[in-house]
C-alpha positions as CSV (number, residue, x, y, z in Angstrom):
1,M,63.1,86.5,120.2
2,R,66.1,86.3,118.1
3,F,66.1,89.4,115.7
4,I,68.6,91.5,113.4
5,V,69.0,95.4,113.6
6,V,70.0,97.3,110.4
7,D,70.9,100.9,111.0
8,T,72.2,102.6,107.8
9,A,70.8,106.4,108.8
10,D,74.3,107.7,108.5
11,A,78.0,106.8,108.0
12,R,78.0,105.7,111.4
13,G,75.7,102.7,111.0
14,S,75.8,99.0,112.0
15,V,74.2,95.7,111.7
16,A,73.7,93.6,115.0
17,L,72.0,90.5,116.0
18,F,70.2,90.1,119.3
19,A,68.7,87.3,121.2
20,D,66.4,89.1,123.5
21,L,68.4,91.9,125.1
22,D,71.4,89.8,124.5
23,L,73.9,91.2,121.7
24,L,75.1,88.2,119.8
25,S,77.2,89.7,117.0
26,L,77.7,93.3,115.8
27,E,79.5,94.8,112.6
28,S,80.2,98.4,112.3
29,H,80.2,100.4,109.3
30,S,83.7,101.9,109.3
31,S,84.5,102.7,105.8
32,D,83.4,105.1,103.1
33,E,81.9,102.1,101.3
34,D,78.3,102.8,100.2
35,Y,75.8,100.8,102.1
36,S,74.3,99.5,98.8
37,S,77.4,97.2,98.6
38,W,78.4,97.0,102.5
39,L,75.1,95.9,103.9
40,L,74.1,92.5,102.7
41,P,77.5,90.9,103.1
42,A,77.7,92.3,106.7
43,V,74.5,90.5,107.5
44,R,75.6,87.4,106.0
45,R,78.7,87.9,108.4
46,V,76.7,88.8,111.4
47,L,74.5,85.7,110.9
48,A,77.1,83.5,110.1
49,N,78.9,84.2,113.4
50,S,75.9,82.7,115.0
51,S,75.0,79.9,112.7
52,L,71.7,81.5,112.0
53,S,69.7,82.6,108.9
54,L,67.2,85.7,108.0
55,A,64.7,82.8,107.7
56,G,65.4,81.4,111.2
57,L,65.2,85.0,113.0
58,D,61.7,85.8,114.6
59,G,61.7,89.4,113.3
60,Y,63.7,92.3,111.8
61,A,64.5,95.7,113.3
62,V,65.5,98.7,111.4
63,C,66.5,102.4,112.2
64,A,63.7,104.4,110.4
65,G,65.6,107.6,111.0
66,P,66.2,110.5,111.3
67,G,69.2,110.6,108.9
68,S,70.5,110.4,105.7
69,F,67.7,109.9,103.0
70,T,69.8,107.3,100.7
71,G,71.1,105.5,103.9
72,I,67.6,105.1,105.4
73,R,66.2,104.0,102.0
74,V,68.8,101.4,101.8
75,G,67.9,99.9,105.2
76,L,64.1,100.2,105.1
77,T,64.1,98.6,101.6
78,T,66.1,95.9,102.7
79,V,64.3,94.9,105.5
80,K,60.8,95.5,103.7
81,A,62.1,92.8,101.4
82,W,62.9,90.2,104.0
83,A,59.6,90.8,106.0
84,E,58.0,90.2,102.6
85,I,59.9,87.0,101.7
86,Y,59.8,85.5,105.1
87,S,56.6,86.9,106.7
88,K,58.3,88.0,109.9
89,P,57.3,91.4,111.7
90,I,59.3,94.4,111.7
91,A,60.1,96.9,114.6
92,A,60.8,100.4,113.4
93,V,63.0,102.2,115.7
94,S,64.2,105.9,116.0
95,R,67.9,106.6,116.5
96,L,66.9,109.6,118.6
97,A,64.9,107.7,121.1
98,A,67.7,105.0,121.1
99,L,70.2,107.6,122.2
100,T,68.0,108.0,125.6
101,V,69.0,104.4,126.6
102,N,72.6,105.5,126.7
103,G,73.5,105.9,130.5
104,S,69.9,106.0,131.5
105,R,69.7,106.9,135.3
106,A,66.8,106.4,137.5
107,N,64.8,109.5,138.4
108,E,66.4,112.1,136.0
109,P,63.6,113.9,134.7
110,F,64.4,114.8,131.0
111,V,66.9,113.7,128.3
112,A,67.5,115.6,125.1
113,S,69.0,113.8,122.2
114,Y,70.4,115.3,118.9
115,I,72.3,114.1,115.8
116,D,74.1,116.4,113.6
117,A,71.8,117.0,110.4
118,R,74.1,119.3,108.4
119,R,73.2,122.4,107.0
120,E,73.7,124.0,110.8
121,Q,70.8,122.2,111.7
122,V,70.3,119.0,114.1
123,F,67.5,116.2,114.3
124,A,66.5,116.6,117.8
125,A,64.1,115.4,120.3
126,L,63.2,115.9,124.2
127,Y,61.9,113.1,126.3
128,A,60.7,112.9,129.7
129,Q,60.9,110.0,132.0
130,L,57.5,108.5,132.8
131,G,56.9,104.9,134.3
132,G,60.7,104.0,134.0
133,R,61.0,105.0,130.4
134,F,61.4,108.0,128.3
135,E,58.5,109.2,126.4
136,P,59.0,111.9,123.9
137,L,57.4,115.6,124.4
138,G,56.2,116.3,120.9
139,E,57.5,115.1,117.7
140,E,61.3,114.7,116.3
141,S,62.2,117.7,114.5
142,V,65.0,119.4,112.6
143,S,66.2,122.8,113.3
144,S,69.1,125.0,114.6
145,L,70.8,123.6,117.7
146,A,70.2,127.2,119.2
147,N,66.5,127.2,118.3
148,F,66.4,123.6,120.0
149,V,67.9,124.5,123.1
150,S,65.6,127.7,123.4
151,K,62.7,125.2,123.2
152,V,63.9,122.6,125.7
153,K,64.7,125.4,128.1
154,G,60.8,126.4,128.0
155,E,59.8,123.2,128.3
156,V,61.7,121.8,131.5
157,A,61.1,124.7,133.6
158,G,64.4,125.2,134.9
159,K,64.9,121.2,135.6
160,P,68.3,119.8,134.5
161,V,68.6,118.0,131.2
162,R,71.0,115.3,130.0
163,W,72.1,116.1,126.5
164,V,72.7,112.7,124.7
165,T,74.6,113.1,121.3
166,P,77.3,111.7,119.0
167,D,78.3,115.4,118.3
168,P,78.6,117.2,121.7
169,K,80.9,119.8,120.3
170,M,78.0,121.6,118.6
171,L,76.4,121.9,121.9
172,E,79.5,123.2,124.1
173,S,80.2,125.6,121.4
174,L,77.0,127.4,122.1
175,P,77.5,130.9,124.1
176,E,74.4,129.9,126.3
177,W,76.0,126.3,127.2
178,P,78.2,127.5,130.2
179,A,75.0,128.9,131.9
180,L,73.1,125.5,131.1
181,A,76.2,123.4,132.7
182,A,76.1,125.7,135.7
183,S,72.4,125.0,136.3
184,G,72.8,121.0,136.1
185,H,72.8,120.1,132.6
186,I,75.3,117.5,131.5
187,V,76.3,116.4,128.0
188,E,77.1,113.0,127.3
189,L,78.7,111.5,124.0
190,A,76.9,108.6,122.7
191,K,79.6,106.6,120.8
192,P,78.7,104.5,117.6
193,P,77.7,102.1,117.0
194,F,74.4,102.7,118.2
195,A,73.0,99.0,118.0
196,P,72.7,98.3,121.9
197,G,70.2,101.1,122.1
198,L,68.1,100.1,118.9
199,G,68.0,96.6,120.0
200,F,67.0,97.5,123.5
201,L,64.0,99.3,122.2
202,A,63.2,97.0,119.2
203,N,63.0,94.0,121.8
204,R,60.6,96.1,123.6
205,K,58.5,96.6,120.3
206,F,58.7,93.2,119.6
207,R,57.3,92.2,123.1
208,Q,54.7,94.8,123.1
209,G,53.5,94.0,119.6
210,E,54.4,97.4,118.4
211,T,55.3,96.3,115.0
212,T,54.4,96.8,111.5
213,D,54.7,94.8,108.0
214,A,56.6,95.4,104.7
215,L,53.9,97.2,103.4
216,S,53.3,99.8,106.3
217,L,56.9,100.3,107.0
218,D,57.9,103.8,106.6
219,A,60.6,106.2,106.9
220,N,60.9,109.1,109.5
221,Y,63.0,111.4,107.6
222,V,62.0,114.3,109.5
223,R,63.4,116.7,106.7
224,R,62.0,116.2,103.2
225,S,64.6,116.0,100.6
226,D,65.2,119.1,98.8
227,A,63.9,118.0,95.6
228,E,60.6,117.1,97.3
229,A,60.5,120.4,99.2
230,F,61.0,122.2,96.0
231,W,58.2,120.4,94.0
232,K,55.8,119.7,96.7
233,G,56.3,122.7,99.2
234,N,57.2,125.8,97.0
235,Q,54.2,127.3,96.4
236,S,55.9,130.2,94.6
237,V,57.5,128.0,92.2
238,L,54.5,126.2,91.5
239,K,52.5,129.6,90.8
240,A,55.0,130.8,88.6
241,W,54.9,127.5,86.4
242,P,54.0,128.2,82.7
243,G,50.5,127.9,82.0
244,N,49.0,128.8,85.2
245,G,48.0,132.2,84.5
246,D,50.6,134.0,87.0
247,K,53.3,136.2,86.1
248,Q,56.6,134.2,85.8
249,T,59.8,135.1,87.7
250,D,63.4,134.1,88.0
251,G,63.3,134.3,91.4
252,R,65.0,137.6,91.8
253,S,63.7,141.0,93.4
254,G,62.7,143.9,91.5
């Protein structure tokens, strides 16, 4: 199974080429260049290293989130176009899930992964090891790290957790971290690029037929954009819109 992985979820993205679990070629996004101008030339270089083409691959894998709205859209739009042109399957992979592959150990009960989401929040998820693989306990979420830590403590019932993240200082700076570390919790740095973990999970999805097509591929933003939240989620704004019969307001009390 030969496939390409596209990760544009944030500035720490990459493009990688795999044959099953073998990493054939990799290029990291290590500059401030926009993905709209970097991605396709990077794909061409990665394919050229193995004398392959998009048409010659068996499928395409993409990091569907969570992460930057703009970055995710670039990656998904690109892979959608390939799948439509060449009629190949798509494996959509979560970056949070891919982090659990990093340093995985037998018999460890829980792994928590998180990524800095800015605005003093994190994208995060908790996983339990079942049958030799990590399965999510609940959905991926966005919240303050302190709230996520509190949720994890309630779920694991005193058992140790391996925290995997590219942003470990966020956890280590919390007041409750020394107590967690003393009780067996560990924090592990996940260094970019994240292609190895994404490729591992993508290969599993291809083998198990857990794929999608161009029409059904969707992003996992976790957090909606400000514009979408404003227009679709803020009922007070809608109620105050002229012509709805309610009193208008400028948002200030009094």
